[in-house]
C-alpha atoms as one frame of an Amber mdcrd trajectory, in Angstrom:
protein
  57.517  39.620  67.493  54.655  41.657  67.157  56.503  42.881  63.873  57.165
  39.615  62.622  53.185  38.854  62.361  52.600  42.136  61.034  55.246  41.615
  58.330  53.937  37.812  57.761  50.366  38.553  57.408  50.201  37.493  53.376
  51.521  34.479  54.438  49.157  33.538  56.840  46.342  34.657  54.915  47.731
  32.243  51.987  48.225  29.911  54.582  44.357  29.604  55.782  43.070  30.380
  52.229  45.020  26.976  51.105  43.381  25.237  53.839  45.446  25.091  57.138
  43.774  25.529  60.283  44.365  27.892  62.985  46.683  25.527  65.195  48.733
  24.873  62.263  49.419  28.678  60.998  50.114  29.490  64.763  52.226  26.957
  65.966  54.644  27.724  62.708  55.017  31.276  64.238  55.059  30.718  68.012
  58.080  28.014  66.830  59.593  30.295  64.738  59.765  33.291  67.482  60.526
  31.222  70.252  63.346  29.398  68.259  64.761  33.141  67.802  64.039  34.108
  71.386  66.439  30.691  72.240  69.188  31.794  70.235  69.127  35.620  71.530
  68.937  33.814  75.256  72.086  31.575  74.386  74.317  34.689  73.148  73.299
  37.096  75.598  74.285  34.862  78.260  77.569  33.978  76.377  78.419  37.622
  76.133  77.528  38.705  79.760  79.399  35.969  80.921  82.329  36.748  79.471
  81.753  41.097  79.482  80.676  40.703  83.406  84.753  40.716  84.321  85.819
  43.367  82.245  82.809  45.451  83.205  84.095  44.709  87.236  87.578  45.527
  86.470  86.588  48.999  84.988  83.885  50.123  88.022  86.664  49.229  90.483
  89.233  50.678  88.660  87.490  54.178  87.740  84.655  54.258  90.641  86.945
  52.474  93.413  83.654  50.252  94.133  84.092  48.012  96.406  80.644  46.221
  95.215  81.059  44.435  92.024  78.689  43.275  89.701  78.433  39.592  89.625
  77.308  36.710  87.123  74.700  34.233  88.299  72.962  31.338  86.880  69.768
  31.674  88.541  69.593  35.543  87.360  70.688  34.163  84.294  67.501  31.117
  83.764  65.162  33.924  85.595  65.795  36.112  82.994  65.831  33.591  80.300
  61.820  32.535  81.505  60.663  35.905  81.308  62.506  36.718  77.913  60.059
  32.838  76.742  57.656  33.797  78.153  57.305  37.309  76.598  58.064  35.860
  73.386  55.805  33.627  73.815  52.913  36.068  74.754  54.325  38.482  72.019
  54.073  35.973  69.559  50.456  34.181  70.273  48.168  36.951  70.509  48.897
  38.064  67.209  48.345  35.311  65.313  45.294  33.911  67.375  44.464  37.999
  66.573  45.024  37.034  62.705  43.842  33.349  62.246  40.819  34.715  63.270
  39.584  36.719  60.597  39.456  35.409  57.206  41.667  34.364  55.099  40.592
  37.375  52.360  40.155  39.908  55.147  43.912  38.669  56.054  45.011  38.917
  52.497  43.396  42.127  51.462  44.360  43.946  54.822  41.176  45.059  56.211
  40.396  45.496  59.468  37.950  42.808  61.318
């Protein structure tokens, strides 16, 4: 997410120069990063749900372990919540730092 904000630095500067407020610019990038995170979470839960039985068969056959890996929805929701929190913080912090700068400084890539 940090790379997304640094790559979008020019866009943030242009939006600020055109008169967008700090909250509007921040919301654009926070919402897009959260949507990307939600898509990734859904795909990873689906993949984990289908690959867990295959992984268990491999472990039981190869290592003769009695304890197999389980997939619980509680763990999935906990991980999803942590990923959303990390995504939210990872997108808010850089965008807030960039929106505090003047638009000309953002566009010309000057440091604060």
